[in-house]
C-alpha positions as CSV (number, residue, x, y, z in Angstrom):
1,X,37.2,42.6,82.4
2,X,36.8,45.2,79.6
3,X,38.2,44.6,76.2
4,X,38.9,47.5,73.8
5,X,36.8,47.8,70.7
6,X,39.6,46.9,68.3
7,X,40.1,43.5,70.1
8,X,36.4,42.8,69.8
9,X,36.5,43.6,66.0
10,X,39.5,41.3,65.5
11,X,37.8,38.4,67.3
12,X,34.5,39.1,65.4
13,X,36.3,39.3,62.0
14,X,38.3,36.0,62.7
15,X,35.1,34.2,63.7
16,X,33.3,35.5,60.6
17,X,36.1,34.5,58.3
18,X,36.1,31.0,59.7
19,X,32.4,30.5,59.2
20,X,32.5,32.0,55.6
21,X,35.3,29.6,54.7
22,X,33.3,26.6,56.0
23,X,30.3,27.7,54.1
24,X,32.2,28.2,50.8
25,X,34.1,25.0,51.0
26,X,30.9,23.0,51.3
27,X,29.3,24.7,48.3
28,X,32.0,24.0,45.7
29,X,32.6,20.8,43.9
30,X,29.4,19.4,42.5
31,X,29.0,15.7,41.8
32,X,29.1,16.6,38.1
33,X,32.4,18.4,38.5
34,X,33.9,15.6,40.5
35,X,32.8,13.1,37.8
36,X,34.3,15.2,35.1
37,X,37.7,15.5,36.9
38,X,37.7,11.7,37.5
39,X,36.9,11.2,33.8
40,X,39.9,13.4,33.0
41,X,42.4,10.9,34.4
42,X,40.5,8.1,32.7
43,X,41.0,9.9,29.3
44,X,44.7,10.6,30.2
45,X,45.3,6.9,30.9
46,X,43.4,5.7,27.8
47,X,45.4,8.1,25.6
48,X,48.7,7.2,27.2
49,X,48.1,3.5,26.8
50,X,47.1,4.1,23.2
51,X,50.5,5.9,22.8
52,X,48.6,9.0,21.6
53,X,50.7,11.9,22.8
54,X,48.4,14.4,21.2
55,X,45.4,13.0,23.0
56,X,47.3,13.0,26.3
57,X,48.3,16.7,25.7
58,X,44.6,17.5,25.0
59,X,43.8,16.8,28.7
60,X,46.1,19.8,29.6
61,X,45.3,23.5,29.4
62,X,47.2,25.5,26.7
63,X,49.2,27.2,29.5
64,X,49.7,24.1,31.6
65,X,53.0,23.1,33.2
66,X,54.4,19.7,34.1
67,X,57.8,18.3,34.8
68,X,60.3,16.6,32.4
69,X,61.1,13.0,32.9
70,X,63.8,13.7,35.5
71,X,61.3,15.7,37.5
72,X,63.8,18.6,37.7
73,X,62.7,20.9,34.9
74,X,59.4,22.6,34.1
75,X,57.8,21.8,30.8
76,X,55.4,24.7,30.0
77,X,52.6,24.7,27.5
78,X,50.5,22.0,25.9
79,X,52.8,21.5,22.9
80,X,55.8,21.1,25.0
81,X,54.0,18.6,27.2
82,X,53.0,16.7,24.0
83,X,56.7,16.5,23.0
84,X,57.7,15.3,26.4
85,X,55.1,12.6,26.4
86,X,56.1,11.5,22.9
87,X,59.7,11.3,23.9
88,X,58.8,9.1,26.8
89,X,56.6,6.8,24.6
90,X,59.4,6.6,22.0
91,X,61.9,5.4,24.7
92,X,59.3,2.8,26.0
93,X,57.2,1.6,23.1
94,X,55.5,-1.1,25.2
95,X,54.7,1.0,28.2
96,X,51.2,0.8,29.8
97,X,50.1,2.7,32.8
98,X,47.5,2.3,35.5
99,X,46.4,5.5,37.2
100,X,44.6,5.3,40.5
101,X,42.8,8.5,41.7
102,X,42.9,8.9,45.5
103,X,41.2,12.2,46.1
104,X,39.7,15.4,44.5
105,X,39.6,18.5,46.7
106,X,38.0,21.7,45.4
107,X,39.7,25.0,46.1
108,X,37.0,27.0,44.3
109,X,34.3,26.3,41.7
110,X,37.0,26.4,39.0
111,X,40.0,24.9,40.7
112,X,40.6,21.5,42.3
113,X,43.5,19.3,43.4
114,X,43.6,15.7,42.2
115,X,45.9,13.2,43.7
116,X,46.7,9.6,42.8
117,X,49.2,6.8,42.1
118,X,50.7,5.5,38.9
119,X,52.1,2.1,38.1
120,X,53.8,1.6,34.7
121,X,54.5,-1.7,33.1
122,X,56.6,-2.6,30.0
123,X,59.3,0.0,30.6
124,X,62.5,-0.5,28.6
125,X,64.6,2.5,29.6
126,X,66.7,1.7,32.7
127,X,66.1,5.2,33.9
128,X,62.3,4.7,33.6
129,X,62.4,1.3,35.2
130,X,63.6,2.9,38.4
131,X,60.6,5.2,38.2
132,X,57.8,2.7,37.4
133,X,55.5,3.8,40.1
134,X,54.8,6.7,42.4
135,X,52.4,9.5,43.3
136,X,51.1,12.5,41.5
137,X,49.3,15.7,42.4
138,X,47.6,17.9,39.8
139,X,45.8,21.2,39.9
140,X,42.9,21.0,37.5
141,X,41.2,24.1,36.2
142,X,37.8,24.6,34.7
143,X,38.3,26.5,31.5
144,X,35.3,27.3,29.2
145,X,33.3,24.7,31.1
146,X,35.8,21.9,30.7
147,X,38.2,20.6,33.4
148,X,41.8,20.4,32.2
149,X,45.2,19.7,33.9
150,X,46.8,23.0,34.7
151,X,49.8,22.0,36.9
152,X,51.0,18.5,37.7
153,X,53.8,17.1,39.8
154,X,55.0,13.6,40.4
155,X,57.1,11.7,42.9
156,X,58.5,8.3,42.0
157,X,58.5,5.7,44.7
158,X,61.9,5.4,46.3
159,X,63.6,2.2,45.1
160,X,65.8,0.3,47.5
161,X,69.2,-0.6,46.2
């Protein structure tokens, strides 16, 4: 059976793309980068538990985005994220968190996705008590040699009534 040349080129290009993708994905994400990203959540947790909203915000890029406490509105920029964290800490002055990293996947040498769980204790706000644990996913970006949170999203565990 004869195949036209365009068909052959399509097959060849698809095969070539697949092998390039595999090669690239195994070459990104050094152990040093993985450790730096893991350290980022350690710093975030330490700052949050110290009730230092400024230090929490310092783990985010200037142009980062997160969600407000309801999880329904975007909070854009490091300063807005700092205000959001401070508001949360003010409502729950005894809160402590435990962050558990599950996975880091590299998308490129300067972008990765980090996932994990949180579990908060010492919540006082009724709204927050219903959202004491759940899962988060963050895009982290290497900016000027430093890994920072760029986008984060969270999903509270569903509470049974």
